[in-house]
OpenMM code with the backbone's topology and positions (N, CA, C; nanometers):
from openmm import Vec3, app, unit

residues = "MET HIS LEU PRO SER HIS TYR ALA LEU HIS ILE LEU ASP ALA PRO ALA LEU GLY GLY ILE ASP PRO ASN THR ASN ASN GLU GLN GLU ILE HIS ALA GLN PHE LEU SER PHE GLY ILE ASP LYS ALA VAL ASP LYS LEU LEU SER LEU GLN LEU SER GLY HIS LEU PHE ILE GLY CYS SER ILE GLY GLY LEU LEU LEU TRP ARG ALA ALA LEU GLN GLY MET PHE VAL SER LYS LEU VAL ALA ILE SER ALA THR ARG LEU ARG PHE GLU THR CYS ARG PRO SER CYS ASP LEU ARG LEU TYR PHE GLY ARG THR ASP ASP ASN LYS PRO ASP GLN THR TRP ALA SER ALA VAL LYS VAL THR ASP LEU LEU PHE LYS GLN GLY GLY HIS ASP ILE TYR LYS ASP THR ASN ASN VAL HIS GLN ILE ILE LYS GLU LEU LYS GLU LEU GLN TRP ILE ASP PRO GLU".split()
positions = [
    Vec3(-0.6186, 0.7438, 1.6450),
    Vec3(-0.7164, 0.6411, 1.6173),
    Vec3(-0.6975, 0.5272, 1.7162),
    Vec3(-0.8060, 0.4772, 1.7649),
    Vec3(-0.8040, 0.3663, 1.8595),
    Vec3(-0.8575, 0.2410, 1.7909),
    Vec3(-0.7853, 0.1304, 1.8017),
    Vec3(-0.8310, 0.0036, 1.7460),
    Vec3(-0.8786, -0.0867, 1.8574),
    Vec3(-0.9869, -0.1615, 1.8338),
    Vec3(-1.0305, -0.2580, 1.9352),
    Vec3(-0.9173, -0.3543, 1.9704),
    Vec3(-0.9219, -0.4091, 2.0897),
    Vec3(-0.8112, -0.4899, 2.1411),
    Vec3(-0.7881, -0.6189, 2.0634),
    Vec3(-0.8845, -0.6638, 1.9830),
    Vec3(-0.8639, -0.7888, 1.9102),
    Vec3(-0.7817, -0.7710, 1.7827),
    Vec3(-0.7371, -0.6493, 1.7543),
    Vec3(-0.6514, -0.6267, 1.6385),
    Vec3(-0.5053, -0.6458, 1.6762),
    Vec3(-0.4315, -0.7130, 1.5901),
    Vec3(-0.2860, -0.7196, 1.6037),
    Vec3(-0.2307, -0.6213, 1.5021),
    Vec3(-0.1641, -0.5204, 1.5476),
    Vec3(-0.1137, -0.4148, 1.4618),
    Vec3(0.0374, -0.4293, 1.4477),
    Vec3(0.0835, -0.4390, 1.3238),
    Vec3(0.2273, -0.4463, 1.2957),
    Vec3(0.2621, -0.3288, 1.2058),
    Vec3(0.3538, -0.2464, 1.2495),
    Vec3(0.4002, -0.1352, 1.1680),
    Vec3(0.5379, -0.1730, 1.1165),
    Vec3(0.5500, -0.1754, 0.9847),
    Vec3(0.6750, -0.2165, 0.9222),
    Vec3(0.7350, -0.0990, 0.8466),
    Vec3(0.8659, -0.0894, 0.8508),
    Vec3(0.9407, 0.0194, 0.7890),
    Vec3(0.9908, -0.0281, 0.6533),
    Vec3(0.9331, 0.0240, 0.5453),
    Vec3(0.9687, -0.0208, 0.4102),
    Vec3(1.1180, -0.0046, 0.3800),
    Vec3(1.1800, 0.1101, 0.4093),
    Vec3(1.3235, 0.1206, 0.3819),
    Vec3(1.4066, 0.0165, 0.4587),
    Vec3(1.3702, -0.0101, 0.5839),
    Vec3(1.4437, -0.1111, 0.6609),
    Vec3(1.4235, -0.2499, 0.5996),
    Vec3(1.3004, -0.2820, 0.5605),
    Vec3(1.2748, -0.4117, 0.4962),
    Vec3(1.3559, -0.4270, 0.3677),
    Vec3(1.3718, -0.3162, 0.2955),
    Vec3(1.4416, -0.3207, 0.1668),
    Vec3(1.5918, -0.3039, 0.1753),
    Vec3(1.6449, -0.2875, 0.2965),
    Vec3(1.7890, -0.2695, 0.3099),
    Vec3(1.8381, -0.1374, 0.2547),
    Vec3(1.7525, -0.0367, 0.2578),
    Vec3(1.7899, 0.0957, 0.2087),
    Vec3(1.8860, 0.1597, 0.3087),
    Vec3(1.9908, 0.2209, 0.2581),
    Vec3(2.0916, 0.2847, 0.3428),
    Vec3(2.0240, 0.3859, 0.4359),
    Vec3(2.0301, 0.3629, 0.5677),
    Vec3(1.9611, 0.4537, 0.6612),
    Vec3(2.0230, 0.5931, 0.6665),
    Vec3(2.1427, 0.6088, 0.6127),
    Vec3(2.2068, 0.7402, 0.6122),
    Vec3(2.1675, 0.8238, 0.4910),
    Vec3(2.0872, 0.7672, 0.4019),
    Vec3(2.0441, 0.8390, 0.2825),
    Vec3(1.9193, 0.9190, 0.3141),
    Vec3(1.9273, 1.0495, 0.2935),
    Vec3(1.8129, 1.1377, 0.3176),
    Vec3(1.7523, 1.1906, 0.1881),
    Vec3(1.8203, 1.1706, 0.0766),
    Vec3(1.7761, 1.2200, -0.0526),
    Vec3(1.6688, 1.1274, -0.1091),
    Vec3(1.5488, 1.1817, -0.1347),
    Vec3(1.4378, 1.0986, -0.1827),
    Vec3(1.4699, 1.0313, -0.3153),
    Vec3(1.5411, 1.0993, -0.4035),
    Vec3(1.5758, 1.0393, -0.5337),
    Vec3(1.6696, 0.9203, -0.5147),
    Vec3(1.7630, 0.9294, -0.4217),
    Vec3(1.8555, 0.8196, -0.3954),
    Vec3(1.7821, 0.7025, -0.3293),
    Vec3(1.6919, 0.7326, -0.2367),
    Vec3(1.6118, 0.6271, -0.1735),
    Vec3(1.5298, 0.5557, -0.2802),
    Vec3(1.4676, 0.6325, -0.3690),
    Vec3(1.3884, 0.5761, -0.4781),
    Vec3(1.4755, 0.4860, -0.5671),
    Vec3(1.5945, 0.5349, -0.6004),
    Vec3(1.6860, 0.4566, -0.6841),
    Vec3(1.7258, 0.3259, -0.6154),
    Vec3(1.7494, 0.3299, -0.4837),
    Vec3(1.7839, 0.2077, -0.4109),
    Vec3(1.6670, 0.1091, -0.4106),
    Vec3(1.5453, 0.1599, -0.3920),
    Vec3(1.4292, 0.0706, -0.3986),
    Vec3(1.4214, 0.0037, -0.5352),
    Vec3(1.4369, 0.0818, -0.6419),
    Vec3(1.4262, 0.0247, -0.7765),
    Vec3(1.5395, -0.0728, -0.8056),
    Vec3(1.6580, -0.0435, -0.7561),
    Vec3(1.7735, -0.1273, -0.7834),
    Vec3(1.7674, -0.2619, -0.7115),
    Vec3(1.7336, -0.2599, -0.5829),
    Vec3(1.7352, -0.3846, -0.5053),
    Vec3(1.6317, -0.3885, -0.3928),
    Vec3(1.5859, -0.2729, -0.3490),
    Vec3(1.5047, -0.2652, -0.2280),
    Vec3(1.3668, -0.3272, -0.2383),
    Vec3(1.3008, -0.3153, -0.3537),
    Vec3(1.1665, -0.3724, -0.3668),
    Vec3(1.1725, -0.5234, -0.3511),
    Vec3(1.2607, -0.5875, -0.4264),
    Vec3(1.2712, -0.7342, -0.4193),
    Vec3(1.3119, -0.7805, -0.2799),
    Vec3(1.4073, -0.7104, -0.2203),
    Vec3(1.4534, -0.7482, -0.0870),
    Vec3(1.3426, -0.7325, 0.0166),
    Vec3(1.2661, -0.6235, 0.0073),
    Vec3(1.1584, -0.5990, 0.1027),
    Vec3(1.0470, -0.7026, 0.0885),
    Vec3(1.0132, -0.7391, -0.0353),
    Vec3(0.9100, -0.8413, -0.0569),
    Vec3(0.9575, -0.9749, -0.0008),
    Vec3(1.0823, -1.0103, -0.0269),
    Vec3(1.1374, -1.1342, 0.0299),
    Vec3(1.1307, -1.1323, 0.1825),
    Vec3(1.1616, -1.0179, 0.2416),
    Vec3(1.1571, -1.0051, 0.3883),
    Vec3(1.0136, -1.0196, 0.4397),
    Vec3(0.9195, -0.9553, 0.3712),
    Vec3(0.7786, -0.9701, 0.4100),
    Vec3(0.7371, -1.1164, 0.4068),
    Vec3(0.7756, -1.1871, 0.3021),
    Vec3(0.7403, -1.3283, 0.2904),
    Vec3(0.8054, -1.4105, 0.4010),
    Vec3(0.9285, -1.3770, 0.4365),
    Vec3(0.9983, -1.4532, 0.5407),
    Vec3(0.9380, -1.4293, 0.6795),
    Vec3(0.8721, -1.3151, 0.6976),
    Vec3(0.8085, -1.2858, 0.8265),
    Vec3(0.6837, -1.3716, 0.8486),
    Vec3(0.6371, -1.4343, 0.7431),
    Vec3(0.5201, -1.5231, 0.7480),
    Vec3(0.3992, -1.4533, 0.8109),
    Vec3(0.3798, -1.3300, 0.7713),
    Vec3(0.2617, -1.2562, 0.8155),
    Vec3(0.1409, -1.3060, 0.7372),
    Vec3(0.0294, -1.3075, 0.7997),
    Vec3(-0.0957, -1.3318, 0.7285),
    Vec3(-0.2026, -1.2555, 0.8041),
    Vec3(-0.3005, -1.2114, 0.7315),
    Vec3(-0.4008, -1.1365, 0.8034),
    Vec3(-0.5179, -1.0922, 0.7211),
    Vec3(-0.6072, -1.0364, 0.7938),
    Vec3(-0.7330, -0.9911, 0.7381),
    Vec3(-0.7128, -0.8653, 0.6543),
    Vec3(-0.6410, -0.7684, 0.7064),
    Vec3(-0.6297, -0.6383, 0.6421),
    Vec3(-0.4859, -0.5889, 0.6491),
    Vec3(-0.4355, -0.5460, 0.5341),
    Vec3(-0.3038, -0.4838, 0.5264),
    Vec3(-0.3209, -0.3470, 0.4629),
    Vec3(-0.2513, -0.2484, 0.5174),
    Vec3(-0.2556, -0.1121, 0.4650),
    Vec3(-0.1127, -0.0695, 0.4353),
    Vec3(-0.0889, -0.0243, 0.3136),
    Vec3(0.0437, 0.0229, 0.2749),
    Vec3(0.0347, 0.1570, 0.2058),
    Vec3(0.1261, 0.2454, 0.2405),
    Vec3(0.1311, 0.3781, 0.1795),
    Vec3(0.2519, 0.3873, 0.0880),
    Vec3(0.2312, 0.4466, -0.0283),
    Vec3(0.3355, 0.4680, -0.1276),
    Vec3(0.4017, 0.3341, -0.1630),
    Vec3(0.5320, 0.3230, -0.1487),
    Vec3(0.6010, 0.1985, -0.1862),
    Vec3(0.5527, 0.0803, -0.1020),
    Vec3(0.5032, 0.1077, 0.0193),
    Vec3(0.4503, 0.0013, 0.1045),
    Vec3(0.3321, -0.0705, 0.0420),
    Vec3(0.2483, 0.0025, -0.0311),
    Vec3(0.1369, -0.0602, -0.1010),
    Vec3(0.1843, -0.1558, -0.2088),
    Vec3(0.2885, -0.1146, -0.2832),
    Vec3(0.3463, -0.2027, -0.3854),
    Vec3(0.4076, -0.3272, -0.3221),
    Vec3(0.4779, -0.3100, -0.2109),
    Vec3(0.5410, -0.4243, -0.1438),
    Vec3(0.4359, -0.5260, -0.1006),
    Vec3(0.3259, -0.4786, -0.0429),
    Vec3(0.2194, -0.5696, 0.0005),
    Vec3(0.1531, -0.6373, -0.1191),
    Vec3(0.1304, -0.5638, -0.2258),
    Vec3(0.0716, -0.6170, -0.3499),
    Vec3(0.1566, -0.7334, -0.4005),
    Vec3(0.2874, -0.7083, -0.4122),
    Vec3(0.3763, -0.8129, -0.4647),
    Vec3(0.3882, -0.9316, -0.3698),
    Vec3(0.3923, -0.9050, -0.2400),
    Vec3(0.3987, -1.0154, -0.1436),
    Vec3(0.2722, -1.1006, -0.1530),
    Vec3(0.1575, -1.0360, -0.1695),
    Vec3(0.0319, -1.1102, -0.1866),
    Vec3(0.0368, -1.1947, -0.3134),
    Vec3(0.0925, -1.1407, -0.4200),
    Vec3(0.1059, -1.2170, -0.5448),
    Vec3(0.1973, -1.3386, -0.5272),
    Vec3(0.2933, -1.3257, -0.4355),
    Vec3(0.3899, -1.4338, -0.4155),
    Vec3(0.3531, -1.5275, -0.3013),
    Vec3(0.2308, -1.5155, -0.2503),
    Vec3(0.1842, -1.6151, -0.1562),
    Vec3(0.1536, -1.5709, -0.0150),
    Vec3(0.1826, -1.4461, 0.0210),
    Vec3(0.1462, -1.4008, 0.1543),
    Vec3(-0.0063, -1.3918, 0.1600),
    Vec3(-0.0664, -1.4501, 0.2650),
    Vec3(-0.2120, -1.4461, 0.2753),
    Vec3(-0.2585, -1.3064, 0.3128),
    Vec3(-0.3350, -1.2480, 0.2245),
    Vec3(-0.3935, -1.1158, 0.2448),
    Vec3(-0.5404, -1.1272, 0.2063),
    Vec3(-0.6283, -1.0979, 0.2997),
    Vec3(-0.7709, -1.0991, 0.2695),
    Vec3(-0.8124, -0.9677, 0.2038),
    Vec3(-0.7648, -0.8566, 0.2610),
    Vec3(-0.7999, -0.7239, 0.2116),
    Vec3(-0.6749, -0.6369, 0.2108),
    Vec3(-0.6569, -0.5635, 0.1022),
    Vec3(-0.5404, -0.4774, 0.0868),
    Vec3(-0.5859, -0.3357, 0.0551),
    Vec3(-0.5376, -0.2415, 0.1364),
    Vec3(-0.5592, -0.0998, 0.1113),
    Vec3(-0.4239, -0.0411, 0.0745),
    Vec3(-0.4166, 0.0174, -0.0435),
    Vec3(-0.2935, 0.0839, -0.0872),
    Vec3(-0.3251, 0.2311, -0.1094),
    Vec3(-0.2457, 0.3152, -0.0465),
    Vec3(-0.2656, 0.4597, -0.0545),
    Vec3(-0.1435, 0.5206, -0.1230),
    Vec3(-0.1671, 0.5841, -0.2360),
    Vec3(-0.0609, 0.6483, -0.3146),
    Vec3(0.0469, 0.5502, -0.3598),
    Vec3(0.0079, 0.4275, -0.3871),
    Vec3(0.1033, 0.3271, -0.4361),
    Vec3(0.1128, 0.3396, -0.5885),
    Vec3(0.1744, 0.4484, -0.6323),
    Vec3(0.1731, 0.4829, -0.7745),
    Vec3(0.2513, 0.3857, -0.8619),
    Vec3(0.3467, 0.3129, -0.8051),
    Vec3(0.4212, 0.2159, -0.8861),
    Vec3(0.3351, 0.0955, -0.9248),
    Vec3(0.2161, 0.0868, -0.8689),
    Vec3(0.1241, -0.0188, -0.9127),
    Vec3(0.0938, -0.0059, -1.0612),
    Vec3(0.1100, 0.1145, -1.1165),
    Vec3(0.0791, 0.1353, -1.2577),
    Vec3(0.1646, 0.0493, -1.3503),
    Vec3(0.2714, -0.0091, -1.2972),
    Vec3(0.3583, -0.0967, -1.3769),
    Vec3(0.3266, -0.2444, -1.3557),
    Vec3(0.2349, -0.2753, -1.2646),
    Vec3(0.2011, -0.4149, -1.2359),
    Vec3(0.1027, -0.4673, -1.3409),
    Vec3(0.1187, -0.5930, -1.3774),
    Vec3(0.0326, -0.6515, -1.4802),
    Vec3(-0.0606, -0.7591, -1.4268),
    Vec3(-0.0423, -0.7996, -1.3020),
    Vec3(-0.1298, -0.8976, -1.2369),
    Vec3(-0.1767, -0.8384, -1.1054),
    Vec3(-0.2942, -0.8788, -1.0635),
    Vec3(-0.3458, -0.8321, -0.9349),
    Vec3(-0.3527, -0.9486, -0.8377),
    Vec3(-0.3349, -0.9206, -0.7095),
    Vec3(-0.3487, -1.0281, -0.6109),
    Vec3(-0.4960, -1.0683, -0.5970),
    Vec3(-0.5176, -1.1887, -0.5492),
    Vec3(-0.6555, -1.2388, -0.5351),
    Vec3(-0.7089, -1.2056, -0.3959),
    Vec3(-0.7239, -1.0782, -0.3710),
    Vec3(-0.7802, -1.0303, -0.2450),
    Vec3(-0.8667, -0.9095, -0.2761),
    Vec3(-0.9453, -0.8686, -0.1779),
    Vec3(-1.0222, -0.7454, -0.1935),
    Vec3(-0.9264, -0.6272, -0.1915),
    Vec3(-0.9534, -0.5282, -0.2751),
    Vec3(-0.8637, -0.4134, -0.2888),
    Vec3(-0.9379, -0.2819, -0.2706),
    Vec3(-0.8698, -0.1871, -0.2084),
    Vec3(-0.9106, -0.0466, -0.2059),
    Vec3(-0.7845, 0.0315, -0.2400),
    Vec3(-0.7855, 0.0997, -0.3534),
    Vec3(-0.6682, 0.1731, -0.4004),
    Vec3(-0.7005, 0.3222, -0.4037),
    Vec3(-0.6289, 0.3971, -0.3227),
    Vec3(-0.6513, 0.5407, -0.3105),
    Vec3(-0.5328, 0.6166, -0.3692),
    Vec3(-0.5639, 0.7244, -0.4411),
    Vec3(-0.4608, 0.8084, -0.5008),
    Vec3(-0.5015, 0.9543, -0.4883),
    Vec3(-0.4019, 1.0418, -0.4897),
    Vec3(-0.4294, 1.1846, -0.4915),
    Vec3(-0.4731, 1.2264, -0.6307),
    Vec3(-0.5765, 1.3079, -0.6366),
    Vec3(-0.6292, 1.3519, -0.7669),
    Vec3(-0.5227, 1.4200, -0.8516),
    Vec3(-0.4337, 1.4935, -0.7870),
    Vec3(-0.3339, 1.5694, -0.8631),
    Vec3(-0.1987, 1.4986, -0.8722),
    Vec3(-0.1924, 1.3716, -0.8340),
    Vec3(-0.0671, 1.2946, -0.8430),
    Vec3(-0.0457, 1.2551, -0.9889),
    Vec3(0.0592, 1.3090, -1.0502),
    Vec3(0.0873, 1.2810, -1.1918),
    Vec3(0.1206, 1.1355, -1.2190),
    Vec3(0.1601, 1.0605, -1.1163),
    Vec3(0.2023, 0.9217, -1.1369),
    Vec3(0.0958, 0.8185, -1.1008),
    Vec3(-0.0258, 0.8621, -1.0738),
    Vec3(-0.1315, 0.7671, -1.0385),
    Vec3(-0.1663, 0.6810, -1.1606),
    Vec3(-0.2070, 0.5567, -1.1362),
    Vec3(-0.2505, 0.4722, -1.2472),
    Vec3(-0.3778, 0.5296, -1.3107),
    Vec3(-0.4012, 0.4920, -1.4356),
    Vec3(-0.5223, 0.5394, -1.5012),
    Vec3(-0.6233, 0.4254, -1.5173),
    Vec3(-0.7389, 0.4575, -1.5723),
    Vec3(-0.8457, 0.3596, -1.5857),
    Vec3(-0.8076, 0.2475, -1.6821),
    Vec3(-0.7221, 0.2743, -1.7801),
    Vec3(-0.6755, 0.1695, -1.8720),
    Vec3(-0.6001, 0.0626, -1.7941),
    Vec3(-0.5118, 0.1055, -1.7034),
    Vec3(-0.4393, 0.0099, -1.6190),
    Vec3(-0.5376, -0.0667, -1.5318),
    Vec3(-0.6307, 0.0054, -1.4691),
    Vec3(-0.7271, -0.0586, -1.3796),
    Vec3(-0.8054, -0.1671, -1.4526),
    Vec3(-0.8484, -0.1388, -1.5731),
    Vec3(-0.9219, -0.2385, -1.6518),
    Vec3(-0.8338, -0.3579, -1.6856),
    Vec3(-0.7086, -0.3319, -1.7200),
    Vec3(-0.6169, -0.4394, -1.7596),
    Vec3(-0.5902, -0.5363, -1.6452),
    Vec3(-0.5824, -0.4860, -1.5218),
    Vec3(-0.5548, -0.5734, -1.4071),
    Vec3(-0.6816, -0.6068, -1.3281),
    Vec3(-0.7949, -0.5696, -1.3843),
    Vec3(-0.9258, -0.6024, -1.3257),
    Vec3(-0.9468, -0.5398, -1.1876),
    Vec3(-0.9091, -0.4135, -1.1760),
    Vec3(-0.9403, -0.3342, -1.0575),
    Vec3(-1.0676, -0.2576, -1.0906),
    Vec3(-1.1712, -0.2782, -1.0117),
    Vec3(-1.3008, -0.2223, -1.0479),
    Vec3(-1.3078, -0.0705, -1.0369),
    Vec3(-1.2371, -0.0135, -0.9417),
    Vec3(-1.2380, 0.1326, -0.9365),
    Vec3(-1.1148, 0.1838, -0.8634),
    Vec3(-1.0702, 0.2973, -0.9089),
    Vec3(-0.9630, 0.3703, -0.8415),
    Vec3(-1.0311, 0.4810, -0.7619),
    Vec3(-0.9885, 0.4998, -0.6381),
    Vec3(-1.0511, 0.5972, -0.5495),
    Vec3(-0.9583, 0.7170, -0.5328),
    Vec3(-1.0140, 0.8347, -0.5467),
    Vec3(-0.9320, 0.9550, -0.5445),
    Vec3(-0.9678, 1.0450, -0.4269),
    Vec3(-0.8653, 1.1004, -0.3653),
    Vec3(-0.8796, 1.1959, -0.2561),
    Vec3(-0.8144, 1.3268, -0.2983),
    Vec3(-0.8540, 1.4337, -0.2323),
    Vec3(-0.7987, 1.5644, -0.2626),
    Vec3(-0.6500, 1.5672, -0.2289),
    Vec3(-0.5685, 1.6096, -0.3226),
    Vec3(-0.4260, 1.6257, -0.2960),
    Vec3(-0.3385, 1.5528, -0.3961),
    Vec3(-0.2091, 1.5566, -0.3675),
    Vec3(-0.1106, 1.4929, -0.4532),
    Vec3(-0.0680, 1.3584, -0.3975),
    Vec3(0.0589, 1.3263, -0.4140),
    Vec3(0.1085, 1.1952, -0.3736),
    Vec3(0.0985, 1.1715, -0.2226),
    Vec3(0.1177, 1.2744, -0.1444),
    Vec3(0.1257, 1.2594, 0.0013),
    Vec3(-0.0101, 1.2610, 0.0714),
    Vec3(-0.1152, 1.2111, 0.0069),
    Vec3(-0.2480, 1.2141, 0.0699),
    Vec3(-0.2515, 1.1369, 0.2013),
    Vec3(-0.1624, 1.0392, 0.2180),
    Vec3(-0.1591, 0.9598, 0.3411),
    Vec3(-0.1035, 1.0395, 0.4592),
    Vec3(-0.0485, 1.1559, 0.4336),
    Vec3(0.0016, 1.2424, 0.5410),
    Vec3(-0.1031, 1.3435, 0.5861),
    Vec3(-0.2137, 1.3512, 0.5149),
    Vec3(-0.3205, 1.4463, 0.5448),
    Vec3(-0.4224, 1.3785, 0.6356),
    Vec3(-0.4366, 1.4291, 0.7580),
    Vec3(-0.5255, 1.3633, 0.8550),
    Vec3(-0.6704, 1.3600, 0.8075),
    Vec3(-0.7146, 1.4614, 0.7321),
    Vec3(-0.8521, 1.4586, 0.6801),
    Vec3(-0.8717, 1.3399, 0.5863),
    Vec3(-0.7761, 1.3171, 0.4982),
    Vec3(-0.7852, 1.2024, 0.4072),
    Vec3(-0.7810, 1.0709, 0.4842),
    Vec3(-0.6935, 1.0630, 0.5823),
    Vec3(-0.6822, 0.9398, 0.6617),
    Vec3(-0.8137, 0.9111, 0.7323),
    Vec3(-0.8739, 1.0132, 0.7924),
    Vec3(-1.0022, 0.9944, 0.8614),
    Vec3(-1.1117, 0.9518, 0.7635),
    Vec3(-1.1120, 1.0101, 0.6434),
    Vec3(-1.2103, 0.9708, 0.5418),
    Vec3(-1.1922, 0.8247, 0.5020),
    Vec3(-1.0679, 0.7834, 0.4819),
    Vec3(-1.0397, 0.6451, 0.4424),
    Vec3(-1.0825, 0.5496, 0.5534),
    Vec3(-1.0504, 0.5823, 0.6780),
    Vec3(-1.0905, 0.4971, 0.7909),
    Vec3(-1.2427, 0.4881, 0.7981),
    Vec3(-1.3090, 0.6002, 0.7800),
    Vec3(-1.4556, 0.6003, 0.7813),
    Vec3(-1.5095, 0.5069, 0.6718),
    Vec3(-1.4535, 0.5156, 0.5523),
    Vec3(-1.4978, 0.4295, 0.4425),
    Vec3(-1.4734, 0.2820, 0.4749),
    Vec3(-1.3582, 0.2512, 0.5343),
    Vec3(-1.3278, 0.1121, 0.5692),
    Vec3(-1.4241, 0.0605, 0.6757),
    Vec3(-1.4631, 0.1466, 0.7692),
    Vec3(-1.5623, 0.1073, 0.8698),
    Vec3(-1.6984, 0.0829, 0.8046),
    Vec3(-1.7374, 0.1712, 0.7122),
    Vec3(-1.8659, 0.1548, 0.6448),
    Vec3(-1.8704, 0.0247, 0.5643),
    Vec3(-1.7575, -0.0125, 0.5076),
    Vec3(-1.7482, -0.1385, 0.4328),
    Vec3(-1.7330, -0.2600, 0.5242),
    Vec3(-1.7176, -0.2336, 0.6541),
    Vec3(-1.6928, -0.3365, 0.7555),
    Vec3(-1.5591, -0.4070, 0.7321),
    Vec3(-1.4634, -0.3341, 0.6760),
    Vec3(-1.3274, -0.3861, 0.6658),
    Vec3(-1.2581, -0.3749, 0.7999),
    Vec3(-1.2968, -0.2735, 0.8787),
    Vec3(-1.2516, -0.2615, 1.0173),
    Vec3(-1.3774, -0.2386, 1.1011),
    Vec3(-1.3705, -0.2818, 1.2253),
    Vec3(-1.4853, -0.2690, 1.3145),
    Vec3(-1.5044, -0.1241, 1.3551),
    Vec3(-1.6299, -0.0830, 1.3699),
    Vec3(-1.6531, 0.0509, 1.4255),
    Vec3(-1.6043, 0.0546, 1.5701),
    Vec3(-1.5614, 0.1700, 1.6142),
    Vec3(-1.5109, 0.1827, 1.7515),
    Vec3(-1.6254, 0.1827, 1.8493),
] * unit.nanometer
topology = app.Topology()
chain = topology.addChain("A")
for resn in residues:
    res = topology.addResidue(resn, chain)
    for name in ("N", "CA", "C"):
        topology.addAtom(name, app.Element.getBySymbol(name[0]), res)
């Protein structure tokens, strides 16, 4: 994908932001570290970076980190979260435009009861499970939708 030159693109590594042991390869252990200390540490790091911007995109735990950072004062105009299933435990929503994508077959996706409680107007579903952000067809569909909404400029 090519972005017009007026975009500033920052790619951030969620495990590095959260201080997750880089020698850990076990997904369950990485998950446990995020729950134990990594989420809070990563959100604090995001806030300290003093990022602000028009559009933020986070996949899986990255979507939760951006959500929480926005709640704690990071300026976010638009937030796209893809497979951020831990959002189902959040009780407040950030005051920005949201696009929340989940895999239809992901057992941990939030449900409509959660969406109503946090005032999310719709949950968007793509074919697949949790790893929909790794599927290039899904990524292209999401980018196309963001262009149609004028969240990103057409190429």
